[in-house]
Structures are given as structure tokens and as C-alpha cells.
C-alpha positions in Angstrom: -0.5 -14.1 -11.8 -2.0 -10.8 -12.7 -3.6 -12.2 -15.9 -5.1 -15.1 -14.0 -6.6 -12.7 -11.4 -8.0 -10.4 -14.2 -9.5 -13.4 -15.9 -11.2 -14.4 -12.7 -12.5 -10.9 -12.1 -13.9 -10.6 -15.7 -15.4 -14.1 -16.0 -17.9 -16.3 -14.1 -16.9 -17.8 -10.8 -14.0 -20.2 -11.2 -14.3 -23.8 -10.1 -10.6 -24.2 -9.2 -9.3 -22.7 -5.9 -7.3 -19.5 -5.8 -3.6 -19.8 -5.6 -2.0 -18.1 -2.6 -0.6 -15.5 -5.0 -4.1 -14.7 -6.5 -5.5 -14.4 -3.0 -2.7 -12.1 -2.0 -3.2 -10.0 -5.1 -7.0 -9.8 -4.5 -6.3 -8.5 -1.0 -3.8 -6.0 -2.2 -6.2 -4.8 -4.9 -8.9 -4.4 -2.3 -6.5 -2.3 -0.2 -5.8 -0.1 -3.2 -9.5 0.3 -3.9 -10.2 1.4 -0.4 -7.3 3.8 -0.5 -8.4 5.3 -3.8 -12.1 5.7 -2.6 -11.5 9.2 -1.3 -9.9 10.4 -4.5 -6.5 10.8 -2.9 -4.0 8.1 -3.4 -0.8 9.4 -1.8 2.7 8.0 -1.4 2.0 7.6 2.3 -0.9 5.3 1.5 1.2 3.3 -0.9 3.8 2.9 1.7 1.2 1.8 4.3 -0.1 -0.8 1.8 3.4 -2.1 1.1 4.1 -2.4 4.9 0.9 -4.2 5.5 1.5 -6.6 2.6 5.0 -7.3 3.8 3.9 -8.0 7.3 0.8 -10.1 6.4 2.5 -12.2 3.7 6.1 -12.2 4.9 7.3 -10.3 1.8 10.4 -8.2 1.4 9.8 -4.5 0.8 10.5 -4.8 -2.9 8.2 -7.8 -3.2 5.4 -6.0 -1.4 5.8 -3.0 -3.7 5.7 -5.3 -6.7 2.4 -6.9 -5.5 0.9 -3.5 -4.8 1.9 -2.2 -8.3 0.2 -5.3 -9.8 -2.8 -4.7 -7.5 -3.1 -1.1 -8.8 -3.5 -2.4 -12.3 -6.0 -5.1 -11.3 -8.0 -2.6 -9.3 -8.2 -0.2 -12.2 -9.3 -2.9 -14.5 -11.9 -4.4 -12.2 -15.5 -3.7 -12.9 -16.7 -3.9 -9.3 -15.9 -4.6 -5.7 -18.0 -7.7 -5.5 -15.6 -9.8 -7.5 -12.6 -8.9 -5.2 -14.6 -9.7 -2.1 -15.8 -13.0 -3.6 -12.2 -14.0 -4.3 -11.1 -13.0 -0.8 -14.1 -14.8 0.8 -13.2 -18.0 -1.1 -9.6 -17.8 0.0 -10.0 -16.7 3.7 -11.8 -18.7 6.3 -14.4 -16.8 8.3 -12.3 -16.7 11.5 -9.7 -14.6 9.6 -12.1 -12.3 7.7 -12.5 -9.9 10.6 -8.7 -9.4 10.3 -9.2 -8.6 6.6 -11.8 -6.0 7.5 -9.5 -4.6 10.2 -6.6 -4.3 7.7 -8.9 -2.5 5.2 -10.0 -0.1 7.9 -6.3 0.7 8.6 -5.9 1.5 4.9 -9.0 3.7 5.0 -7.6 5.6 8.0 -4.1 5.8 6.5 -4.5 9.4 5.5 -5.9 10.3 9.0 -9.4 10.8 7.7 -12.3 8.5 6.8 -14.9 10.1 4.6 -18.5 9.0 3.9 -17.5 7.2 0.7 -14.9 5.1 2.6 -17.4 4.3 5.3 -19.9 3.2 2.7 -17.4 1.0 0.9 -16.2 -0.5 4.1 -19.8 -1.4 5.2 -20.3 -3.0 1.7 -17.0 -4.9 1.9 -17.7 -6.3 5.4 -21.1 -7.4 4.3 -19.8 -9.0 1.0 -17.2 -10.8 3.0 -19.9 -12.2 5.2 -18.5 -10.6 8.4 -21.1 -10.1 11.0 -21.9 -6.5 11.9 -20.6 -6.9 15.5 -17.3 -8.5 14.2 -16.9 -5.7 11.7 -17.5 -3.0 14.3 -14.9 -4.6 16.6 -12.4 -4.8 13.7 -13.0 -1.1 13.0 -12.4 -0.2 16.6 -9.2 -2.2 16.7 -7.9 -0.6 13.5 -8.6 2.9 14.6 -7.4 2.4 18.1 -4.1 0.8 17.1 -3.0 3.2 14.3 
């Protein structure tokens, strides 16, 4: 699974659809990337990502931790954010992408602070996912209100 995702990230756009596991790993890697943006990647953020993955994909805590650990490797090896967002965009219908943006805002706010780099990355991610500005703003409001 990890090798397939890394191959997709490194190469040209694939013609075959993502497997659910690849899509899940791309989402987890994007969560890791958002969390690492501020230069602090604490255990609390790892636990938050694990909990969100477990909830979103109906995983056990150990499965969620395994996916996150693989995502950490994929994120570190990835050249840019565009490839992750492209994979997510291919796998997630538009109606559900605001939920992806909301989840990523929750990760960004996981350490109780969102800095300028995180704001910038989130604006880029929402745009690359094709989420309209209004939908992105509403997703951010929900994420920050509900944390």
C-alpha cells in the first residue's frame, strides 16, 4: 500500500483509480503534513490524527496508528502538497471534500494554535481540492467551533 502511494506521488497521474487504502493513506499523510507545518509534531497531534482516522475509516486504534505511521513516511518522502491533494480529489466526491477540509482544520488546531504557515497551507489545500471559498470558510468555522 505505501509503495503504491509513493509510486503515485512520484510519477505522473495514474490512470487506474485509487484503492480505498491509498485514499485513506493520502488523507492521513495530508493530516500529518498539516500537523508538521508549524514545526511541532507532538504526541497529542499524533493521537488526534489516530482518533480522526479511526472515526473516519472505522479503524481500531492500532490500525489507525499503523496508517498514521505509514502516512508519516509517505509525507516525508512526498515532494509537494499538490500530489496528495490530487489523490484525495480523485477519491473524494465534491460533496464530501468540505468534510476533508474541516478535518484538516481540526488537525491544524490540534495544538490550540494556528499559525500563519498553517493558515497558508490550509488555503492552498482547500483551493487544490476544488473546495469553494465559502464552503472552506464554513468548514473552518465548524472545525474551530466543535473542537
